[in-house]
C-alpha positions as CSV (number, residue, x, y, z in Angstrom):
1,M,-31.2,-3.2,-26.9
2,Q,-30.8,-4.7,-23.5
3,N,-29.2,-7.9,-24.9
4,I,-26.5,-6.1,-26.8
5,R,-25.8,-3.9,-23.8
6,C,-25.2,-6.9,-21.6
7,R,-22.9,-8.5,-24.2
8,L,-20.9,-5.3,-24.5
9,Y,-20.1,-5.1,-20.8
10,R,-18.7,-8.6,-20.9
11,I,-16.1,-7.6,-23.5
12,S,-12.8,-6.7,-21.9
13,L,-10.8,-4.0,-23.6
14,A,-7.8,-5.2,-21.7
15,A,-8.3,-8.7,-22.9
16,L,-8.5,-7.5,-26.5
17,L,-5.5,-5.3,-26.4
18,L,-3.4,-8.0,-24.7
19,V,-3.8,-10.3,-27.7
20,S,-0.2,-10.2,-28.8
21,M,0.7,-9.3,-32.3
22,G,3.9,-7.8,-33.6
23,S,5.7,-7.4,-36.9
24,A,6.4,-11.2,-36.9
25,A,2.7,-11.7,-37.8
26,L,3.3,-10.0,-41.1
27,G,5.1,-13.1,-42.4
28,S,2.0,-15.0,-43.2
29,T,-1.5,-14.3,-44.6
30,V,-4.7,-16.0,-43.8
31,G,-7.3,-14.9,-46.4
32,W,-10.8,-16.1,-46.9
33,A,-10.3,-19.7,-47.8
34,Q,-7.9,-20.4,-45.0
35,A,-10.1,-18.6,-42.5
36,G,-13.2,-20.5,-43.5
37,Q,-11.7,-24.0,-43.9
38,G,-15.1,-25.0,-45.1
39,D,-16.8,-23.6,-42.0
40,S,-19.4,-21.1,-43.0
41,A,-19.8,-19.6,-39.5
42,E,-16.1,-19.1,-39.3
43,A,-15.9,-17.6,-42.8
44,A,-18.8,-15.2,-41.8
45,L,-16.9,-14.1,-38.7
46,Y,-13.8,-13.5,-40.8
47,A,-15.8,-11.4,-43.2
48,V,-16.9,-9.2,-40.3
49,H,-13.3,-8.9,-39.3
50,D,-12.3,-8.0,-42.8
51,A,-15.1,-5.4,-43.1
52,L,-14.3,-3.8,-39.7
53,F,-10.6,-3.6,-40.5
54,A,-11.4,-1.9,-43.8
55,S,-13.6,0.6,-42.0
56,F,-10.8,1.8,-39.7
57,L,-7.7,1.2,-41.9
58,P,-8.0,2.1,-45.6
59,V,-6.9,-1.3,-47.0
60,N,-9.3,-0.9,-50.0
61,D,-8.9,2.9,-50.6
62,L,-5.3,3.2,-51.9
63,P,-5.4,2.1,-55.6
64,N,-2.2,4.0,-56.4
65,D,-0.3,2.8,-53.4
66,S,0.3,-0.9,-53.6
67,K,3.1,-0.9,-51.0
68,T,0.9,0.5,-48.2
69,T,-2.0,-1.6,-49.4
70,Q,0.1,-4.8,-49.0
71,L,1.2,-3.7,-45.5
72,L,-2.4,-3.2,-44.5
73,K,-3.5,-6.5,-45.9
74,A,-0.7,-8.3,-44.0
75,A,-1.7,-6.5,-40.8
76,R,-5.3,-7.5,-41.3
77,D,-4.5,-11.1,-41.8
78,G,-2.0,-11.0,-38.9
79,I,-4.7,-9.9,-36.6
80,W,-6.9,-12.8,-37.6
81,Q,-4.0,-15.3,-37.2
82,Q,-3.1,-14.0,-33.7
83,A,-6.6,-13.1,-32.3
84,G,-9.0,-15.2,-34.3
85,S,-9.4,-17.8,-31.5
86,S,-9.6,-15.2,-28.7
87,A,-13.0,-15.3,-27.0
88,A,-12.9,-11.5,-26.3
89,F,-12.1,-10.8,-30.0
90,R,-14.9,-13.0,-31.2
91,Q,-17.3,-11.3,-28.8
92,L,-16.3,-8.0,-30.3
93,L,-17.2,-9.2,-33.8
94,Q,-20.4,-11.0,-33.0
95,P,-22.8,-7.9,-32.7
96,F,-21.6,-6.8,-36.2
97,G,-22.5,-10.2,-37.6
98,D,-26.2,-9.6,-37.1
99,L,-27.1,-5.9,-36.9
100,R,-30.7,-6.8,-36.1
101,G,-29.5,-7.1,-32.5
102,F,-29.5,-3.3,-32.3
103,G,-33.2,-3.2,-32.7
104,N,-34.5,0.3,-33.4
105,A,-31.6,1.9,-31.6
106,C,-29.5,4.6,-33.4
107,G,-31.6,4.3,-36.6
108,I,-29.6,1.4,-37.8
109,A,-32.7,-0.7,-38.6
110,L,-34.2,2.1,-40.5
111,A,-31.0,2.7,-42.5
112,M,-30.9,-0.9,-43.5
113,Q,-34.7,-1.3,-44.1
114,G,-35.5,-3.1,-47.4
115,S,-31.8,-3.9,-48.1
116,G,-32.1,-7.6,-47.0
117,K,-28.7,-7.3,-45.4
118,T,-28.2,-8.3,-41.8
119,S,-24.4,-8.5,-41.4
120,F,-21.9,-5.6,-41.3
121,A,-19.9,-7.6,-43.8
122,Q,-22.7,-7.5,-46.4
123,L,-22.7,-3.7,-46.6
124,G,-20.8,-1.6,-49.1
125,A,-18.1,0.8,-47.8
126,G,-20.4,3.8,-47.7
127,E,-23.1,1.8,-45.9
128,R,-20.6,0.6,-43.3
129,Q,-19.5,4.2,-42.6
130,R,-23.2,5.2,-42.3
131,V,-23.8,2.4,-39.7
132,L,-20.6,3.3,-37.8
133,S,-21.6,7.0,-37.8
134,L,-25.1,6.1,-36.4
135,M,-23.4,4.0,-33.7
136,Q,-20.9,6.8,-32.8
137,R,-23.7,9.4,-32.6
138,C,-26.2,7.1,-30.9
139,E,-28.1,8.4,-27.9
140,E,-27.6,5.0,-26.3
141,N,-24.1,4.6,-25.0
142,A,-23.7,0.9,-25.6
143,P,-23.5,1.2,-29.4
144,R,-21.1,4.1,-29.1
145,R,-18.9,2.0,-26.8
146,L,-18.9,-0.9,-29.1
147,A,-17.8,1.3,-32.1
148,A,-15.1,2.9,-29.9
149,M,-13.8,-0.5,-28.7
150,A,-13.7,-1.8,-32.3
151,R,-11.8,1.2,-33.6
152,N,-9.4,1.2,-30.7
153,F,-8.6,-2.5,-31.2
154,Y,-8.0,-2.3,-34.9
155,I,-6.0,0.9,-34.8
156,V,-3.7,-0.4,-32.1
157,K,-3.2,-3.8,-33.5
158,G,-3.3,-2.9,-37.2
159,Y,-0.9,0.1,-37.1
160,G,1.1,-1.4,-34.3
161,A,2.3,-4.1,-36.7
162,I,3.3,-1.8,-39.5
163,Q,4.0,1.6,-38.0
164,E,7.8,1.3,-38.6
165,Q,7.3,0.6,-42.3
166,L,4.8,3.5,-42.7
167,T,6.9,6.1,-40.8
168,G,10.5,4.9,-41.0
169,I,10.7,5.3,-37.2
170,K,12.0,2.3,-35.4
171,V,10.5,1.7,-32.0
172,N,13.1,-0.4,-30.1
173,L,11.2,-2.4,-27.5
174,Y,13.6,-5.3,-26.5
175,A,17.2,-5.4,-25.5
176,P,19.5,-8.0,-27.2
177,P,20.4,-11.4,-25.6
178,E,23.8,-10.2,-24.6
179,Y,22.3,-7.4,-22.5
180,L,20.0,-9.9,-20.8
181,A,22.9,-12.2,-19.9
182,A,25.0,-9.3,-18.6
183,H,22.3,-7.8,-16.5
184,M,20.5,-10.8,-15.0
185,P,20.0,-10.0,-11.3
186,H,22.0,-12.1,-8.9
187,L,19.1,-13.1,-6.6
188,A,19.8,-14.4,-3.2
189,P,18.8,-18.1,-2.6
190,T,15.1,-18.3,-1.9
191,R,13.9,-18.9,1.7
192,L,10.4,-19.9,0.5
193,V,8.9,-23.4,0.2
194,Y,5.6,-24.6,-1.1
195,D,3.6,-27.2,0.9
196,S,1.4,-28.7,-1.8
197,G,-0.7,-30.6,0.8
198,K,-1.5,-27.5,2.8
199,K,-1.5,-25.3,-0.3
200,E,0.6,-22.9,1.6
201,I,3.9,-21.0,1.1
202,A,6.1,-20.4,4.1
203,E,9.7,-19.8,5.1
204,K,11.8,-23.0,4.8
205,D,13.1,-22.7,8.3
206,G,9.7,-22.3,9.9
207,H,10.3,-18.6,10.8
208,A,7.1,-16.6,10.6
209,I,6.8,-14.0,7.9
210,D,6.9,-10.7,9.7
211,V,5.4,-8.4,7.0
212,L,3.6,-9.4,3.8
213,I,3.3,-6.6,1.3
214,V,0.8,-6.8,-1.6
215,G,2.0,-4.7,-4.6
216,S,5.4,-3.7,-5.7
217,G,4.9,-0.2,-7.1
218,P,6.5,3.0,-5.6
219,A,4.9,2.4,-2.2
220,G,5.4,-1.4,-2.0
221,S,9.0,-1.2,-3.2
222,V,9.9,1.4,-0.5
223,L,8.4,-0.8,2.2
224,A,10.0,-3.9,0.9
225,H,13.4,-2.2,0.9
226,E,13.0,-0.5,4.3
227,L,11.0,-2.9,6.5
228,R,13.7,-5.6,6.5
229,K,15.7,-3.7,9.0
230,D,16.6,-5.6,12.2
231,G,16.3,-8.9,10.4
232,K,12.6,-8.8,9.8
233,R,11.3,-11.4,7.2
234,V,9.5,-9.6,4.5
235,L,7.6,-11.1,1.5
236,L,6.4,-9.1,-1.4
237,L,3.6,-10.4,-3.7
238,E,3.1,-8.8,-7.1
239,R,0.3,-9.5,-9.7
240,G,2.5,-8.6,-12.6
241,S,5.6,-10.2,-14.1
242,F,9.2,-9.8,-13.2
243,V,11.4,-8.4,-16.0
244,I,15.1,-7.8,-16.0
245,P,15.7,-4.1,-15.5
246,G,16.4,-2.4,-18.8
247,S,15.5,-5.5,-20.9
248,M,12.5,-3.8,-22.5
249,E,10.9,-0.4,-23.0
250,T,8.3,-1.1,-20.4
251,R,6.4,2.1,-21.1
252,L,5.2,0.6,-24.4
253,I,4.7,-3.1,-23.5
254,D,0.9,-3.9,-23.4
255,D,1.5,-7.0,-21.2
256,L,2.8,-4.8,-18.4
257,I,-0.1,-2.3,-18.4
258,D,-3.6,-2.9,-17.0
259,T,-5.7,-1.0,-19.5
260,R,-9.4,-0.7,-18.8
261,T,-12.2,1.8,-19.2
262,S,-14.6,3.4,-16.8
263,M,-18.0,1.6,-16.7
264,D,-19.5,3.8,-19.4
265,G,-16.3,3.8,-21.5
266,T,-15.6,7.5,-21.1
267,I,-12.1,7.2,-19.7
268,R,-9.3,4.8,-20.6
269,I,-7.4,4.1,-17.4
270,R,-3.9,2.8,-17.3
271,N,-2.2,1.1,-14.3
272,G,1.1,-0.7,-14.1
273,M,1.0,-4.5,-13.9
274,A,4.6,-5.5,-13.3
275,V,7.2,-5.8,-10.6
276,G,7.8,-2.1,-10.0
277,G,4.1,-1.3,-10.6
278,G,3.3,2.1,-12.1
279,S,7.0,3.1,-12.0
280,Q,7.7,0.7,-14.8
281,V,5.1,2.1,-17.2
282,N,4.7,5.8,-16.4
283,V,6.5,8.7,-18.1
284,D,8.6,9.4,-15.0
285,L,7.4,13.0,-14.5
286,C,8.3,14.1,-11.0
287,F,6.5,16.6,-8.8
288,A,8.1,17.0,-5.3
289,P,5.7,16.6,-2.4
290,T,6.8,20.0,-1.2
291,T,5.6,21.9,-4.4
292,E,2.8,24.5,-3.9
293,A,0.1,22.4,-5.5
294,I,0.7,19.4,-3.3
295,R,1.4,21.5,-0.2
296,T,-2.0,23.2,-0.7
297,K,-3.8,19.8,-0.9
298,I,-2.0,18.4,2.2
299,E,-2.8,21.5,4.2
300,G,-6.4,21.1,3.1
301,W,-6.4,17.6,4.5
302,R,-5.0,18.8,7.8
303,K,-7.5,21.6,8.1
304,A,-10.4,19.1,7.4
305,G,-9.0,16.8,10.2
306,Q,-8.3,14.0,7.7
307,I,-4.6,13.9,8.7
308,A,-3.1,14.7,12.1
309,A,-1.8,18.1,13.0
310,D,1.8,16.9,13.0
311,Q,1.5,14.5,10.1
312,F,3.2,15.0,6.7
313,T,4.8,18.3,7.7
314,Q,6.8,20.1,5.2
315,A,10.0,19.3,7.1
316,E,9.2,15.6,7.2
317,L,8.2,15.5,3.5
318,A,11.4,17.4,2.5
319,Q,13.6,15.1,4.6
320,D,12.2,11.9,3.3
321,Y,12.0,13.2,-0.3
322,E,15.7,13.7,-0.3
323,W,16.1,10.0,0.4
324,V,13.7,9.2,-2.4
325,K,15.7,11.3,-4.9
326,R,18.9,9.7,-3.9
327,K,17.6,6.1,-4.1
328,I,15.6,6.5,-7.3
329,G,18.1,8.8,-9.0
330,T,15.7,11.7,-9.7
331,R,17.5,14.3,-11.8
332,T,16.7,17.9,-12.7
333,L,16.8,18.7,-16.4
334,T,18.5,21.6,-18.2
335,E,17.0,23.6,-21.0
336,N,19.3,22.0,-23.6
337,E,17.4,18.8,-23.2
338,I,14.2,20.3,-24.6
339,N,13.5,18.5,-27.9
340,S,11.4,19.9,-30.7
341,N,8.2,18.3,-29.4
342,N,8.6,19.8,-25.9
343,R,9.8,23.1,-27.5
344,A,6.3,23.6,-28.9
345,L,4.9,23.7,-25.3
346,W,7.8,25.8,-24.0
347,D,7.6,28.4,-26.8
348,G,3.8,28.4,-27.1
349,A,3.4,28.8,-23.3
350,R,5.9,31.7,-23.2
351,L,4.2,33.5,-26.1
352,S,0.9,33.0,-24.3
353,G,2.2,34.8,-21.2
354,L,2.5,31.5,-19.2
355,H,5.6,30.2,-17.3
356,P,6.8,26.8,-18.6
357,K,9.0,24.8,-16.3
358,L,11.4,21.9,-16.6
359,Y,10.6,18.5,-15.1
360,S,12.6,16.4,-12.7
361,L,12.7,12.9,-14.1
362,N,13.4,9.4,-12.8
363,T,15.5,8.6,-15.8
364,Y,19.2,8.3,-16.8
365,A,20.8,11.4,-18.4
366,P,21.0,11.2,-22.2
367,G,23.6,8.6,-23.2
368,S,24.2,7.2,-19.7
369,S,21.6,4.4,-19.5
370,P,23.0,0.9,-19.4
371,S,20.0,-0.3,-21.4
372,P,20.0,0.2,-25.2
373,V,16.2,0.5,-25.3
374,T,15.1,2.6,-22.3
375,D,16.4,5.4,-20.0
376,K,13.9,4.5,-17.2
377,R,14.7,4.2,-13.5
378,S,12.0,2.3,-11.7
379,A,11.2,1.1,-8.2
380,E,12.3,-2.3,-9.4
381,S,15.7,-1.2,-10.6
382,Q,16.5,1.2,-7.8
383,L,15.0,-0.5,-4.7
384,L,13.8,-4.1,-5.3
385,I,16.9,-5.5,-7.0
386,E,19.1,-4.4,-4.1
387,A,16.7,-6.0,-1.6
388,L,16.4,-9.2,-3.6
389,E,20.2,-9.5,-3.9
390,D,20.9,-8.8,-0.2
391,R,22.2,-12.1,1.1
392,S,22.2,-11.0,4.7
393,N,18.4,-10.7,4.8
394,P,17.0,-11.0,1.3
395,L,13.6,-9.8,0.4
396,G,11.2,-12.7,-0.6
397,M,9.2,-12.0,-3.7
398,I,6.7,-13.9,-5.8
399,P,5.7,-12.3,-9.1
400,D,2.6,-13.3,-11.1
401,A,0.8,-13.7,-7.8
402,D,-2.7,-12.2,-7.8
403,V,-3.9,-11.6,-4.2
404,K,-7.6,-12.4,-4.0
405,R,-8.4,-11.6,-0.4
406,V,-7.0,-11.0,3.1
407,L,-7.4,-13.9,5.6
408,F,-8.7,-13.0,9.1
409,E,-9.1,-14.4,12.5
410,Q,-11.7,-12.9,14.8
411,D,-10.1,-11.1,17.7
412,G,-12.9,-9.7,19.9
413,S,-14.7,-7.0,18.0
414,E,-11.9,-6.7,15.4
415,Q,-10.7,-8.9,12.6
416,H,-7.0,-9.8,12.9
417,A,-5.3,-10.1,9.5
418,V,-3.3,-13.4,9.4
419,G,-2.4,-13.6,5.7
420,V,-3.7,-13.7,2.2
421,E,-5.2,-16.0,-0.4
422,V,-3.3,-15.9,-3.8
423,Q,-4.0,-17.2,-7.3
424,M,-1.1,-17.6,-9.7
425,R,-1.1,-16.0,-13.1
426,A,1.0,-16.9,-16.2
427,S,4.1,-14.9,-16.8
428,I,4.1,-12.7,-19.8
429,P,6.1,-14.0,-22.8
430,G,9.6,-12.7,-23.5
431,N,13.3,-13.4,-23.0
432,G,13.6,-10.6,-20.5
433,V,11.1,-12.1,-18.1
434,I,12.2,-13.9,-14.9
435,T,9.7,-16.7,-14.5
436,D,9.3,-18.5,-11.1
437,P,12.4,-17.0,-9.5
438,N,11.8,-19.1,-6.3
439,G,11.6,-22.4,-8.2
440,L,8.2,-23.2,-6.6
441,K,6.7,-24.6,-9.8
442,L,3.3,-23.2,-9.2
443,L,1.0,-23.4,-12.2
444,P,-1.2,-20.6,-13.5
445,G,-4.6,-20.8,-11.8
446,E,-3.3,-22.5,-8.7
447,T,-4.5,-21.1,-5.4
448,F,-2.6,-21.0,-2.1
449,K,-2.3,-19.2,1.2
450,V,0.5,-17.2,2.8
451,H,0.4,-16.4,6.5
452,A,2.1,-13.4,8.1
453,K,2.1,-11.3,11.3
454,T,1.2,-8.1,9.4
455,V,-0.3,-7.5,6.0
456,I,0.2,-4.2,4.1
457,L,-1.7,-3.5,0.9
458,S,0.3,-1.4,-1.5
459,A,-1.5,-2.5,-4.7
460,G,-2.5,1.0,-5.8
461,A,-5.8,2.8,-6.0
462,L,-7.2,0.0,-8.1
463,G,-5.7,-3.1,-6.5
464,S,-6.0,-2.2,-2.8
465,P,-9.7,-1.4,-2.7
466,T,-10.3,-4.5,-4.8
467,V,-8.6,-6.7,-2.2
468,L,-10.5,-5.0,0.6
469,L,-13.9,-5.4,-1.1
470,R,-13.2,-9.1,-1.9
471,S,-12.2,-9.6,1.8
472,G,-15.6,-8.6,3.0
473,I,-14.6,-5.7,5.1
474,K,-17.7,-3.7,6.1
475,N,-16.9,-0.1,5.2
476,D,-19.0,1.7,2.6
477,W,-16.1,4.1,2.0
478,I,-14.0,1.5,0.3
479,G,-13.5,2.6,-3.3
480,R,-15.6,5.8,-2.9
481,G,-14.5,9.2,-4.2
482,V,-12.0,7.9,-6.7
483,V,-10.1,10.5,-8.6
484,L,-8.4,9.9,-11.9
485,H,-6.7,13.0,-13.2
486,P,-8.5,12.8,-16.5
487,S,-6.3,13.9,-19.4
488,M,-6.8,14.8,-23.1
489,P,-4.0,15.0,-25.6
490,I,-3.6,18.0,-28.0
491,M,-1.7,17.4,-31.2
492,G,-0.4,20.1,-33.6
493,R,0.8,19.7,-37.2
494,F,3.8,21.8,-38.2
495,D,5.4,22.6,-41.5
496,H,8.6,21.0,-40.5
497,H,9.8,17.8,-38.8
498,I,9.3,17.6,-35.0
499,D,10.4,13.9,-34.5
500,A,8.8,13.6,-31.0
501,L,10.7,10.5,-30.1
502,T,14.2,12.0,-30.3
503,G,16.1,13.0,-27.3
504,T,14.5,13.4,-23.8
505,E,10.8,12.7,-24.6
506,A,9.3,14.7,-21.7
507,S,10.8,17.8,-20.3
508,V,8.3,20.6,-20.1
509,Y,5.2,21.4,-18.1
510,V,3.0,24.5,-17.3
511,D,1.5,24.7,-13.9
512,D,0.2,28.4,-13.9
513,R,-3.4,27.1,-13.4
514,L,-2.7,24.1,-11.3
515,V,-3.5,25.6,-7.9
516,D,-6.3,28.0,-8.7
517,R,-8.0,26.2,-11.7
518,G,-6.8,22.7,-11.1
519,Y,-5.3,21.8,-14.5
520,A,-1.8,21.6,-16.0
521,L,-0.3,21.3,-19.4
522,E,2.2,18.4,-19.6
523,S,4.5,17.3,-22.4
524,M,4.0,13.8,-23.8
525,A,5.2,11.6,-26.6
526,D,4.2,8.1,-27.8
527,Q,4.8,5.7,-30.6
528,P,3.4,6.6,-34.1
529,L,0.2,4.5,-33.8
530,Y,-0.9,6.9,-31.0
531,A,-1.3,9.7,-33.7
532,A,-3.8,7.5,-35.5
533,L,-5.6,6.3,-32.3
534,M,-6.1,9.9,-31.1
535,S,-7.4,11.1,-34.5
536,P,-10.9,9.7,-34.8
537,G,-12.4,10.1,-38.2
538,P,-12.4,8.1,-41.5
539,A,-9.8,5.6,-42.2
540,L,-7.9,7.8,-44.7
541,H,-7.6,10.5,-42.0
542,S,-6.1,8.1,-39.5
543,L,-3.5,6.9,-42.0
544,E,-2.7,10.5,-42.9
545,M,-2.0,11.2,-39.2
546,I,0.3,8.2,-38.7
547,E,2.2,9.1,-42.0
548,A,2.5,12.7,-40.8
549,F,3.9,11.6,-37.4
550,R,7.3,13.2,-37.9
551,D,5.6,16.6,-38.2
552,L,3.3,16.3,-35.1
553,A,3.9,17.8,-31.7
554,G,1.8,17.0,-28.7
555,F,1.1,17.7,-25.0
556,G,-1.7,16.9,-22.7
557,V,-4.1,18.7,-20.4
558,M,-4.4,17.1,-17.0
559,L,-7.3,17.9,-14.7
560,I,-7.2,17.7,-10.9
561,D,-10.7,16.2,-10.5
562,T,-12.9,16.6,-7.5
563,P,-13.9,13.6,-5.4
564,Q,-17.5,12.6,-5.8
565,P,-19.0,9.9,-3.6
566,N,-20.8,8.3,-6.5
567,N,-17.5,7.8,-8.3
568,R,-16.2,4.5,-6.9
569,I,-14.6,1.1,-7.4
570,V,-17.1,-1.7,-7.3
571,L,-17.1,-5.4,-7.9
572,D,-19.5,-7.0,-10.4
573,K,-21.3,-10.3,-9.9
574,S,-18.2,-12.2,-11.0
575,G,-15.9,-10.4,-8.5
576,S,-14.2,-8.4,-11.2
577,T,-13.4,-4.7,-10.6
578,Q,-15.3,-2.0,-12.3
579,I,-14.7,1.8,-12.1
580,D,-17.9,3.7,-11.9
581,Y,-16.9,7.3,-12.8
582,T,-18.5,10.4,-14.2
583,L,-17.0,13.8,-14.6
584,S,-18.9,16.4,-12.6
585,E,-20.2,19.5,-14.5
586,P,-17.8,21.9,-12.7
587,D,-14.9,19.6,-13.5
588,K,-16.0,19.5,-17.2
589,K,-16.1,23.2,-17.3
590,R,-12.5,23.5,-15.9
591,F,-11.3,20.7,-18.2
592,S,-12.7,22.4,-21.3
593,E,-11.2,25.7,-20.2
594,G,-7.8,24.0,-20.0
595,I,-8.2,22.3,-23.4
596,A,-9.1,25.7,-25.0
597,E,-6.0,27.2,-23.5
598,A,-3.9,24.3,-24.8
599,I,-5.2,24.9,-28.3
600,R,-4.2,28.5,-28.2
601,V,-0.7,27.5,-26.9
602,M,-0.3,25.0,-29.7
603,F,-1.2,27.6,-32.4
604,K,1.2,30.2,-30.7
605,A,3.9,27.6,-31.1
606,G,3.4,27.7,-34.8
607,A,1.1,24.7,-35.5
608,K,-0.8,24.9,-38.8
609,E,-3.6,22.5,-37.7
610,V,-4.6,21.3,-34.2
611,Y,-6.4,18.0,-33.6
612,L,-8.5,16.8,-30.7
613,P,-9.4,13.2,-30.0
614,T,-13.2,13.7,-30.3
615,T,-16.0,13.2,-32.7
616,E,-18.3,15.7,-30.9
617,D,-19.4,18.7,-32.8
618,I,-17.0,20.9,-31.0
619,L,-16.9,23.6,-33.6
620,G,-20.6,24.0,-33.7
621,D,-20.3,26.6,-36.5
622,G,-20.9,24.4,-39.6
623,K,-17.3,25.2,-40.7
624,A,-15.7,21.8,-40.1
625,E,-13.9,21.0,-43.3
626,P,-14.1,17.4,-44.4
627,K,-10.9,15.6,-45.2
628,P,-10.6,13.5,-48.4
629,G,-12.6,10.3,-48.1
630,A,-14.8,11.8,-45.3
631,E,-17.9,12.2,-47.4
632,T,-19.6,9.7,-45.1
633,G,-19.2,8.8,-41.5
634,V,-18.0,11.0,-38.7
635,L,-15.7,13.9,-39.7
636,P,-12.4,14.5,-37.9
637,Q,-12.3,17.7,-35.9
638,V,-9.5,19.7,-37.5
639,L,-8.8,23.2,-36.0
640,T,-7.2,25.8,-38.2
641,S,-7.3,28.9,-36.0
642,S,-6.8,29.7,-32.4
643,D,-10.2,31.6,-32.6
644,Q,-11.9,28.2,-32.6
645,A,-10.6,27.5,-29.0
646,A,-13.6,29.5,-27.7
647,L,-16.0,27.2,-29.6
648,V,-14.3,24.1,-28.1
649,E,-14.5,25.5,-24.6
650,K,-18.2,26.2,-25.2
651,N,-19.2,22.9,-27.0
652,L,-17.0,20.1,-25.7
653,R,-19.1,17.9,-23.4
654,F,-16.8,14.9,-23.0
655,I,-19.6,12.5,-24.2
656,A,-18.8,8.9,-23.4
657,N,-17.1,7.2,-26.4
658,E,-17.2,10.3,-28.6
659,S,-14.3,11.9,-26.9
660,I,-11.1,10.1,-25.8
661,V,-10.1,10.8,-22.2
662,T,-7.2,9.0,-20.5
663,S,-6.0,8.5,-17.0
664,A,-2.8,7.2,-15.3
665,H,-3.1,8.7,-11.8
666,M,-5.9,6.9,-10.0
667,Q,-6.0,7.9,-6.3
668,A,-8.2,8.3,-3.2
669,T,-10.0,5.0,-3.1
670,D,-9.1,4.1,0.5
671,K,-9.2,7.5,2.0
672,M,-7.3,8.3,5.3
673,G,-9.3,10.0,8.0
674,A,-10.2,10.4,11.7
675,S,-13.2,8.1,11.7
676,P,-14.5,5.0,9.9
677,Q,-17.7,7.0,9.2
678,S,-15.7,9.0,6.6
679,S,-12.6,7.0,5.7
680,V,-11.1,3.6,5.1
681,V,-7.9,3.9,7.0
682,G,-6.9,5.8,10.2
683,Q,-4.1,8.3,10.4
684,D,-1.7,5.5,11.2
685,F,-2.7,3.8,7.9
686,H,-4.5,0.8,9.6
687,V,-7.8,-0.4,8.1
688,W,-10.7,0.5,10.4
689,G,-12.2,-2.5,12.2
690,T,-9.1,-4.7,11.7
691,D,-5.8,-5.4,13.4
692,G,-2.6,-6.1,11.5
693,L,-3.9,-4.8,8.2
694,Y,-2.6,-1.5,6.6
695,V,-2.9,0.3,3.3
696,V,0.1,2.3,2.2
697,D,-0.2,3.7,-1.4
698,G,-1.9,6.5,-3.3
699,S,-5.3,5.1,-2.5
700,V,-5.1,6.7,1.1
701,F,-5.0,10.2,-0.2
702,P,-8.2,11.9,0.9
703,T,-8.4,13.8,-2.5
704,S,-6.0,14.1,-5.4
705,V,-2.6,14.9,-4.1
706,G,-2.7,17.9,-6.4
707,A,-0.2,16.9,-9.1
708,N,1.4,13.8,-10.7
709,P,1.5,11.6,-7.5
710,M,4.4,9.2,-8.0
711,Q,7.0,11.1,-5.9
712,S,4.5,11.8,-3.1
713,I,3.7,8.0,-3.0
714,Y,7.4,7.2,-2.7
715,T,7.8,9.8,0.1
716,I,4.7,8.9,2.1
717,A,5.7,5.2,2.0
718,K,9.2,6.2,3.4
719,I,7.5,8.2,6.2
720,F,5.4,5.1,7.1
721,A,8.5,2.9,7.0
722,D,10.4,5.3,9.3
723,H,7.7,5.3,11.9
724,W,7.1,1.6,11.6
725,N,10.7,0.8,12.2
726,L,10.9,3.1,15.2
727,Q,7.8,1.4,16.8
728,Q,9.0,-2.2,16.4
């Protein structure tokens, strides 16, 4: 069992999901003969791929539906064509090629005893479902994780290629060429030059870089926009690619999202990886930093001595938040923007005695976006483009630049930050991507240095602690106490069309329990494949869910989790970042309470069935009714009555890789405080034990900020910039 566990942890979910495949892949088929090309090992690997695909998408189970069958076959062969040579994909398949690698774990060896079969591909359909069921229910986590990764990959890539044909819903991702030509930014001439001998980037005129900012999300973009005052030279480095604002629906582009799981696979964690950071890929839900939930957390930090008595006062937060709203274009919704999907949460909450509210959003009003594919306003579009086009003192920016570590010179007892070491990455493909805007002609993998008077890390709660850890800073609090805001989606099926992607996609939230119980109900919507992904069960059930997409409504339960010292960001032996995170028992109790309430709200709204993304025995009453085709394997959990919410609250345990939990709000990994014995940065944001090195982003929050953090991050970065400019 140890060998397979080691192999599993080397498989990167992000690497698998970033294997590109779209509808264009449906134009060709591969098939057995082409896949094998006379190579028996290759043919055997393709056979495993074929068997796994058929286990998660019902390519062989629709004898009376030739049209859907052909679509599924094309998707299957398209995956092989696009991913067949990917090392991560092949690593995913290999354990299924020889099931003896599982040893006695999960009962797989016993189930296959006497059959003479060793490969998943040799099994019949019922036997395959039996093996997957044993993996999914295994006491060992590694087989559960392998099964979950395989299902996640095939559902996303398989249905991602054919969801439009299955549902009739067109997901517009990319703007046409004429939009790109009309909206190409007019960047100021670069001031940067690359010295290939020194392997160093500097200003052409020899002027020192005053401030080097790592990360271009909400915090980094505010700093890049504001710290150029009085002629200061500012350079921004961003790990992700630079896309023309409005050129694509960035919320749905895998290449712009860093998707990974916690070390045990329990939580799927999403971070932005683009110029604009998380503001490019989030749903734009805005909570003012002066709201009760956030005010309560900030006052708690003050009481604990983690922030100064006069720091982040309500007056200061309110003043700088007004600047944020003006610059970003934050708008307040009206009730007439509530679409049918959000109406389920609005009506269900009211009928439950709760008090639903309307979001503020960082989006264009309906019909006013210049882009034909997105209504998003991001840190890039609202702050960075202006700074990059400013010919009086343009911002310098290098996209696709992965900062590996901070460079130091020893200054007495302190380390003085003098710059960073960077490794270039390849730009993502696409016509809307601005590659090498400075004309430096650096190749992917090339490493260089940049020197500056001051270094500010704004790479987020994942990126900033990663850079600090790689830089060798001696502080055991780096990465500790990470909070994730774990979330679980609730889907309800109605007897009429909902059409969740029409109109304003997110408008309603319920925060009645946010302060006292630490959870909120928040509206959500996603592309059709999401319905299949969040409906674990047999292949026919997942297909049924995606075909029923127009009748589905959904919202999520978001938990304000409690910092635990053992939950932390760590580096593995290769220097890659890992997120070691386990929900505490009290947090699980509050989370399951919130999910039970959400189930009742969905039924109050009129849902006929409610679905949770779990294969745990949450009903625990023996009354789970199997769907057609579910005679073997793990049954989907279909709720038919609000009375079952109590059973869910009692029985849901959030077992790793049996329940699907997501996160998009990582915070608190470089906590602010009054002492290096309990924090990473001081109350002036400087990193303890260093000079000239600061962290300004959501990682400095001592705990969760208490709600969706984007607006608070913008605001606190503005506060830092105001104080910085006054002091210089």
